[in-house]
N, C-alpha and C positions, 0 to 999 in steps of 0.2 A: 225714690222709694216705688219699688212694685210689687205691692205685699197687699193683704188683707188689711184694711184700716177701720175700726169702730171708732165710732166717737162718744163719751160722754157727754150729756147734757148740761156738761160744770165746761165744755169746751166751748161753750157759746153765747157764756154767761156776760163778754164783754160786747156783743155782738158780730163777731167775726161767723160767717160763712163756712159750711162745709167743702165750699167752693175756694175760695181765702184760704183755708187751711191747706186743703191739697194743693192748691197751685205751690204754697211755701214753703210746702215739705217737698214738692218735685223740682224745684229751683231753690234748695237751701243753699245758704251763705256759711252757717256753720252749723253741726251735728254732734253733740259731742255728751257724754256724762256729766252731769253736775260736781264739780270739786269740790268738798269740805262736805254735801249734802250726805247723813245718817244714812240714807235711802238710794245712795249712788249706784249702784249696781244696779239698781229697776227702776231708775226715771232719769231720762235724755232732757235735755234743751236743744230746740232747732229755733234757727231765726233763719226769718225769709221774707218776701212782699207779699201782698194780699193784692187783690185785682185792681186797686187803686194804686198802687206801686208804694205805700204803706209802709212799714217793716214793721213785721209780726215774732215774737215769742208763742214760742208752742212747748208745750210738757206734755212728754208721753210717755210709756216703757213699755218693754213689751214683754209680755206672759204668751198666752198659745198664738195674739198675733197683734199687730201693731194696736195700743188704744190711748187716743187723745182724750187727755182729761183737762186741759188747760190752754187759752190763746187768749194773747192779750200786746198792746201797744208795745214796742222794744222799748226796754229801758236800756242807759246808756252805762248801767252797772255790767252787761255784759258785753263789754267792749273789749277787754280785757283781754277774754275770750276770740274773739275775731281775731285782734293782734296777732295770737298763737298760730293763725292755719295759714 
């Protein structure tokens, strides 16, 4: 993703760094809308790996720029999305 990225303070709540998040974005294994979410038009889920090779999930939206608002350890509840890729 070669665009300007803004990071909300909440993106770092689980200890991930900007470098972790950027690496996951640049090497995403999934990037799509969240199905069944009432704000799905403007909320996306991205799955990738941090600098230690651990899977993480990143939530972001695109307003005037890409705005990352959450990053956390990847949860298996998203495996169904990965199977469809």
